[in-house]
N, CA, C and O atoms as a MOPAC input file, in Angstrom:
PM7 MOZYME 1SCF
protein

 N      0.83900 1    -1.16900 1     0.00000 1
 C      0.00000 1     0.00000 1     0.00000 1
 C      0.88800 1     1.23700 1     0.00000 1
 O      1.17200 1     1.80000 1     1.05700 1
 N      1.31400 1     1.65000 1    -1.15300 1
 C      2.17200 1     2.82000 1    -1.21400 1
 C      1.34600 1     4.07800 1    -0.98000 1
 O      0.17400 1     4.14300 1    -1.35000 1
 N      1.96900 1     5.07000 1    -0.36200 1
 C      1.29800 1     6.33400 1    -0.13200 1
 C      0.48000 1     6.40200 1     1.13900 1
 O     -0.04200 1     7.46700 1     1.46800 1
 N      0.34800 1     5.29800 1     1.87000 1
 C     -0.40400 1     5.36000 1     3.11500 1
 C      0.56400 1     5.34500 1     4.28000 1
 O      1.58100 1     4.65200 1     4.25800 1
 N      0.23500 1     6.10600 1     5.27900 1
 C      1.07100 1     6.17200 1     6.47500 1
 C      0.62700 1     5.07400 1     7.42700 1
 O     -0.56300 1     4.91200 1     7.69900 1
 N      1.57200 1     4.34500 1     7.91500 1
 C      1.26700 1     3.28500 1     8.85500 1
 C      1.86100 1     3.62000 1    10.21200 1
 O      2.70400 1     4.50800 1    10.33800 1
 N      1.41500 1     2.90700 1    11.20200 1
 C      1.95600 1     3.05800 1    12.54000 1
 C      3.36600 1     2.48000 1    12.57500 1
 O      3.72200 1     1.69800 1    11.69300 1
 N      4.17800 1     2.84100 1    13.56700 1
 C      5.54900 1     2.35400 1    13.62000 1
 C      5.68100 1     0.82400 1    13.57800 1
 O      6.66400 1     0.31200 1    13.04300 1
 N      4.73300 1     0.10500 1    14.11900 1
 C      4.82200 1    -1.35800 1    14.11900 1
 C      4.42500 1    -1.95400 1    12.77400 1
 O      4.54700 1    -3.16300 1    12.58100 1
 N      3.94900 1    -1.12600 1    11.83800 1
 C      3.56600 1    -1.60100 1    10.52000 1
 C      2.07800 1    -1.86200 1    10.36200 1
 O      1.61200 1    -2.18000 1     9.26800 1
 N      1.33100 1    -1.72800 1    11.45600 1
 C     -0.11200 1    -1.95100 1    11.36200 1
 C     -0.76700 1    -0.73300 1    10.72200 1
 O     -0.25100 1     0.37800 1    10.83900 1
 N     -1.89400 1    -0.92800 1    10.04800 1
 C     -2.60800 1     0.21900 1     9.48100 1
 C     -3.26100 1     1.05500 1    10.58000 1
 O     -3.51900 1     0.56200 1    11.67800 1
 N     -3.51900 1     2.29500 1    10.28000 1
 C     -4.16200 1     3.19500 1    11.24500 1
 C     -5.65000 1     2.89100 1    11.36100 1
 O     -6.23700 1     2.27200 1    10.47300 1
 N     -6.25900 1     3.33500 1    12.47000 1
 C     -7.70300 1     3.21100 1    12.64200 1
 C     -8.39100 1     4.18000 1    11.68400 1
 O     -7.77700 1     5.13100 1    11.20200 1
 N     -9.65800 1     3.93100 1    11.41800 1
 C    -10.40400 1     4.79000 1    10.51200 1
 C    -10.44000 1     6.22700 1    11.01500 1
 O    -10.38100 1     7.15700 1    10.21100 1
 N    -10.53400 1     6.42600 1    12.30600 1
 C    -10.60700 1     7.77500 1    12.86400 1
 C     -9.27000 1     8.50900 1    12.74900 1
 O     -9.23300 1     9.73600 1    12.84800 1
 N     -8.18000 1     7.77900 1    12.54300 1
 C     -6.87100 1     8.40200 1    12.45900 1
 C     -6.43500 1     8.66100 1    11.02100 1
 O     -5.45200 1     9.36700 1    10.79900 1
 N     -7.13100 1     8.11900 1    10.06200 1
 C     -6.67800 1     8.19200 1     8.67500 1
 C     -6.73200 1     9.59500 1     8.10200 1
 O     -5.83800 1    10.00100 1     7.36000 1
 N     -7.77100 1    10.33700 1     8.44100 1
 C     -7.92000 1    11.66200 1     7.84800 1
 C     -7.44600 1    12.77900 1     8.76900 1
 O     -7.61100 1    13.95700 1     8.45000 1
 N     -6.87300 1    12.43100 1     9.87900 1
 C     -6.40600 1    13.43800 1    10.82700 1
 C     -5.17900 1    14.14100 1    10.25900 1
 O     -4.25500 1    13.50500 1     9.75300 1
 N     -5.19300 1    15.45000 1    10.35400 1
 C     -4.05400 1    16.23000 1     9.87200 1
 C     -3.08700 1    16.44300 1    11.02800 1
 O     -3.49000 1    16.53700 1    12.18700 1
 N     -1.83900 1    16.51500 1    10.69800 1
 C     -0.85000 1    16.74700 1    11.73400 1
 C     -0.91900 1    18.20200 1    12.18400 1
 O     -1.30000 1    19.08400 1    11.41500 1
 N     -0.55400 1    18.43700 1    13.41200 1
 C     -0.58500 1    19.78800 1    13.95700 1
 C      0.47200 1    20.63900 1    13.27500 1
 O      1.56700 1    20.16400 1    12.97500 1
 N      0.14100 1    21.88400 1    13.03400 1
 C      1.07700 1    22.79900 1    12.39700 1
 C      2.22500 1    23.09400 1    13.35400 1
 O      2.01400 1    23.29900 1    14.54900 1
 N      3.41300 1    23.11100 1    12.82800 1
 C      4.58500 1    23.40500 1    13.63500 1
 C      4.64100 1    24.90900 1    13.88000 1
 O      4.51200 1    25.69100 1    12.93800 1
 N      4.83200 1    25.32400 1    15.12800 1
 C      4.91500 1    26.75800 1    15.39000 1
 C      6.19300 1    27.33200 1    14.77800 1
 O      7.24700 1    26.69500 1    14.78800 1
 N      6.07600 1    28.52400 1    14.25800 1
 C      7.23400 1    29.17400 1    13.66000 1
 C      8.06700 1    29.83500 1    14.74200 1
 O      7.54700 1    30.28500 1    15.76300 1
 N      9.33700 1    29.88200 1    14.50500 1
 C     10.22700 1    30.55800 1    15.43800 1
 C      9.96300 1    32.06200 1    15.36000 1
 O      9.73700 1    32.59800 1    14.27500 1
 N      9.99000 1    32.73600 1    16.49600 1
 C      9.75500 1    34.17000 1    16.45600 1
 C     10.87700 1    34.88700 1    15.70100 1
 O     12.04100 1    34.48700 1    15.75100 1
 N     10.49900 1    35.93700 1    15.01500 1
 C     11.48900 1    36.71300 1    14.28100 1
 C     12.18400 1    37.64300 1    15.26000 1
 O     11.53900 1    38.41600 1    15.96800 1
 N     13.48700 1    37.56100 1    15.28900 1
 C     14.27300 1    38.37600 1    16.19600 1
 C     14.97300 1    39.45200 1    15.38000 1
 O     15.69200 1    39.15800 1    14.42500 1
 N     14.75400 1    40.68000 1    15.76400 1
 C     15.37700 1    41.79400 1    15.04200 1
 C     16.83100 1    41.90400 1    15.46100 1
 O     17.15300 1    41.77000 1    16.64100 1
 N     17.70000 1    42.14400 1    14.51100 1
 C     19.10700 1    42.35100 1    14.84700 1
 C     19.35800 1    43.85100 1    14.92100 1
 O     18.97300 1    44.60000 1    14.02300 1
 N     19.98900 1    44.27000 1    15.97000 1
 C     20.26900 1    45.67900 1    16.20100 1
 C     21.70800 1    45.97400 1    15.83900 1
 O     22.60100 1    45.16300 1    16.08500 1
 N     21.92500 1    47.12600 1    15.26000 1
 C     23.27200 1    47.58000 1    14.92000 1
 C     23.64900 1    48.74000 1    15.83400 1
 O     22.78300 1    49.53300 1    16.20300 1
 N     24.92600 1    48.85500 1    16.20700 1
 C     25.34100 1    49.96800 1    17.06400 1
 C     24.99100 1    51.31500 1    16.43400 1
 O     25.21000 1    51.54100 1    15.24400 1
 N     24.44500 1    52.19700 1    17.25800 1
 C     24.07900 1    53.52900 1    16.80100 1
 C     22.63100 1    53.67300 1    16.37400 1
 O     22.18200 1    54.78400 1    16.09000 1
 N     21.88900 1    52.57500 1    16.32400 1
 C     20.48400 1    52.64300 1    15.91400 1
 C     19.62400 1    53.23900 1    17.02200 1
 O     19.86600 1    53.01000 1    18.20700 1
 N     18.61800 1    54.00400 1    16.61800 1
 C     17.66300 1    54.57000 1    17.57400 1
 C     16.66600 1    53.49600 1    17.98200 1
 O     16.33600 1    52.60000 1    17.20400 1
 N     16.19200 1    53.60600 1    19.22400 1
 C     15.24300 1    52.61800 1    19.73300 1
 C     14.39900 1    53.23600 1    20.82100 1
 O     14.64700 1    54.35900 1    21.25900 1
 N     13.38900 1    52.48500 1    21.25600 1
 C     12.56000 1    52.87600 1    22.38300 1
 C     12.59300 1    51.76200 1    23.41100 1
 O     12.50200 1    50.58200 1    23.07400 1
 N     12.72300 1    52.15300 1    24.66400 1
 C     12.69700 1    51.20900 1    25.77700 1
 C     11.89600 1    51.84900 1    26.90100 1
 O     12.27300 1    52.89600 1    27.42800 1
 N     10.79700 1    51.21800 1    27.26000 1
 C      9.90100 1    51.72000 1    28.31200 1
 C      9.46500 1    53.16100 1    28.03700 1
 O      9.39100 1    53.98000 1    28.95400 1
 N      9.17700 1    53.46000 1    26.77200 1
 C      8.68400 1    54.77000 1    26.40800 1
 C      9.75000 1    55.83900 1    26.25300 1
 O      9.42400 1    56.99900 1    26.00500 1
 N     11.00500 1    55.47600 1    26.39200 1
 C     12.09300 1    56.44700 1    26.28400 1
 C     12.90900 1    56.17400 1    25.03200 1
 O     13.13800 1    55.02100 1    24.66700 1
 N     13.34200 1    57.23300 1    24.38500 1
 C     14.17300 1    57.10100 1    23.19300 1
 C     15.62700 1    56.91200 1    23.61700 1
 O     16.10000 1    57.54500 1    24.56100 1
 N     16.31400 1    56.04800 1    22.91800 1
 C     17.71200 1    55.78700 1    23.23400 1
 C     18.46800 1    55.33000 1    22.00900 1
 O     17.94400 1    55.32800 1    20.89500 1
 N     19.71900 1    54.93900 1    22.23800 1
 C     20.60200 1    54.47000 1    21.16700 1
 C     21.17200 1    53.12000 1    21.57200 1
 O     21.61300 1    52.92900 1    22.70500 1
 N     21.15500 1    52.19100 1    20.62800 1
 C     21.71400 1    50.86300 1    20.86500 1
 C     23.22900 1    50.96500 1    20.87100 1
 O     23.82100 1    51.52100 1    19.94600 1
 N     23.85900 1    50.43000 1    21.91100 1
 C     25.31800 1    50.47400 1    21.97200 1
 C     25.92600 1    49.14400 1    21.51800 1
 O     26.72500 1    49.11800 1    20.58100 1
 N     25.54600 1    48.02200 1    22.18800 1
 C     26.12700 1    46.73800 1    21.81500 1
 C     25.31700 1    45.59500 1    22.39100 1
 O     24.56100 1    45.75800 1    23.34800 1
 N     25.49900 1    44.43500 1    21.78000 1
 C     24.94300 1    43.18700 1    22.29500 1
 C     25.94600 1    42.64600 1    23.28800 1
 O     27.13800 1    42.57800 1    22.98800 1
 N     25.48500 1    42.26000 1    24.47100 1
 C     26.39100 1    41.80000 1    25.51900 1
 C     27.05600 1    40.47600 1    25.14000 1
 O     28.18500 1    40.21300 1    25.55400 1
 N     26.37400 1    39.64500 1    24.36300 1
 C     26.97300 1    38.39800 1    23.91400 1
 C     26.30300 1    37.15400 1    24.45300 1
 O     26.61900 1    36.04600 1    24.02000 1
 N     25.38400 1    37.31200 1    25.38900 1
 C     24.69900 1    36.13500 1    25.92500 1
 C     23.41800 1    35.82900 1    25.17100 1
 O     22.73300 1    34.85900 1    25.49600 1
 N     23.08000 1    36.63400 1    24.17100 1
 C     21.88400 1    36.39800 1    23.37700 1
 C     20.60900 1    36.93000 1    23.99900 1
 O     19.54200 1    36.82900 1    23.39300 1
 N     20.69100 1    37.49000 1    25.18700 1
 C     19.51000 1    37.99900 1    25.88100 1
 C     19.58000 1    39.48500 1    26.19200 1
 O     18.55100 1    40.16100 1    26.19900 1
 N     20.76600 1    40.00300 1    26.44900 1
 C     20.89600 1    41.36200 1    26.93100 1
 C     21.67300 1    42.24800 1    25.95800 1
 O     22.45900 1    41.78000 1    25.13400 1
 N     21.41400 1    43.55900 1    26.09400 1
 C     22.11100 1    44.55600 1    25.28600 1
 C     22.36200 1    45.77800 1    26.14800 1
 O     21.71700 1    45.97000 1    27.17900 1
 N     23.30600 1    46.60500 1    25.71600 1
 C     23.55100 1    47.87300 1    26.38100 1
 C     22.98600 1    48.98000 1    25.51100 1
 O     23.23700 1    49.03600 1    24.30700 1
 N     22.21900 1    49.86200 1    26.14300 1
 C     21.65900 1    51.00300 1    25.42700 1
 C     22.02400 1    52.26800 1    26.18800 1
 O     22.33300 1    52.22300 1    27.37900 1
 N     21.98400 1    53.39300 1    25.49200 1
 C     22.30500 1    54.67900 1    26.10600 1
 C     21.08200 1    55.56600 1    26.01600 1
 O     20.53200 1    55.78500 1    24.93700 1
 N     20.65800 1    56.08100 1    27.17700 1
 C     19.55500 1    57.03100 1    27.25200 1
 C     20.03100 1    58.18200 1    28.12900 1
 O     20.35600 1    57.98800 1    29.30100 1
 N     20.06900 1    59.36300 1    27.56400 1
 C     20.46400 1    60.57900 1    28.28900 1
 C     21.79200 1    60.39400 1    29.01300 1
 O     21.88400 1    60.62600 1    30.21800 1
 N     22.81100 1    59.97900 1    28.28400 1
 C     24.17800 1    59.84700 1    28.81900 1
 C     24.34100 1    58.71400 1    29.83700 1
 O     25.41400 1    58.56800 1    30.42300 1
 N     23.29800 1    57.91500 1    30.05500 1
 C     23.40200 1    56.78700 1    30.98500 1
 C     23.32800 1    55.49400 1    30.20700 1
 O     22.59100 1    55.39500 1    29.22600 1
 N     24.08500 1    54.50400 1    30.63700 1
 C     24.10400 1    53.20100 1    29.97700 1
 C     23.27400 1    52.22600 1    30.79200 1
 O     23.43000 1    52.11700 1    32.00800 1
 N     22.38000 1    51.51100 1    30.09500 1
 C     21.50400 1    50.52800 1    30.73100 1
 C     21.74000 1    49.17000 1    30.09300 1
 O     21.95800 1    49.07500 1    28.88500 1
 N     21.69900 1    48.12600 1    30.89900 1
 C     21.72700 1    46.75600 1    30.38300 1
 C     20.29200 1    46.24200 1    30.45800 1
 O     19.72100 1    46.11400 1    31.54100 1
 N     19.70900 1    45.94400 1    29.27000 1
 C     18.30400 1    45.55700 1    29.19100 1
 C     18.16400 1    44.28000 1    28.38300 1
 O     19.08800 1    43.86400 1    27.68300 1
 N     16.99600 1    43.66500 1    28.49000 1
 C     16.71200 1    42.48500 1    27.67600 1
 C     16.39200 1    42.94000 1    26.25200 1
 O     15.67000 1    43.91800 1    26.05500 1
 N     16.92700 1    42.23400 1    25.27300 1
 C     16.71500 1    42.58500 1    23.87000 1
 C     15.23400 1    42.49300 1    23.51300 1
 O     14.74800 1    43.26000 1    22.68300 1
 N     14.51600 1    41.56500 1    24.13200 1
 C     13.08700 1    41.40000 1    23.82200 1
 C     12.25900 1    42.61000 1    24.23000 1
 O     11.14400 1    42.76700 1    23.73300 1
 N     12.75700 1    43.47400 1    25.11600 1
 C     12.02600 1    44.65900 1    25.55500 1
 C     12.21400 1    45.85200 1    24.62200 1
 O     11.50200 1    46.84800 1    24.75500 1
 N     13.14800 1    45.77600 1    23.68700 1
 C     13.44300 1    46.90500 1    22.81100 1
 C     12.46900 1    46.98300 1    21.64800 1
 O     12.07200 1    45.96600 1    21.08000 1
 N     12.09400 1    48.20000 1    21.30500 1
 C     11.26000 1    48.43300 1    20.11600 1
 C     11.84800 1    49.54600 1    19.29000 1
 O     11.29700 1    49.89800 1    18.24700 1

């Protein structure tokens, strides 16, 4: 029976399982890449992206001459 999906043991599927569609795989979230010097907003304040810390979660930003270490997911 070519073209039919069987169970791992080789037995055919039940009638209720034959037309079942597989669940859609969730897509990975799109992560924006920031470049040094880019303008951004964090908690309603305008700032400038300085650098990615390197752990994949945090970045350094500058707002009004102060440097903050924030989570990249919080930046807009």
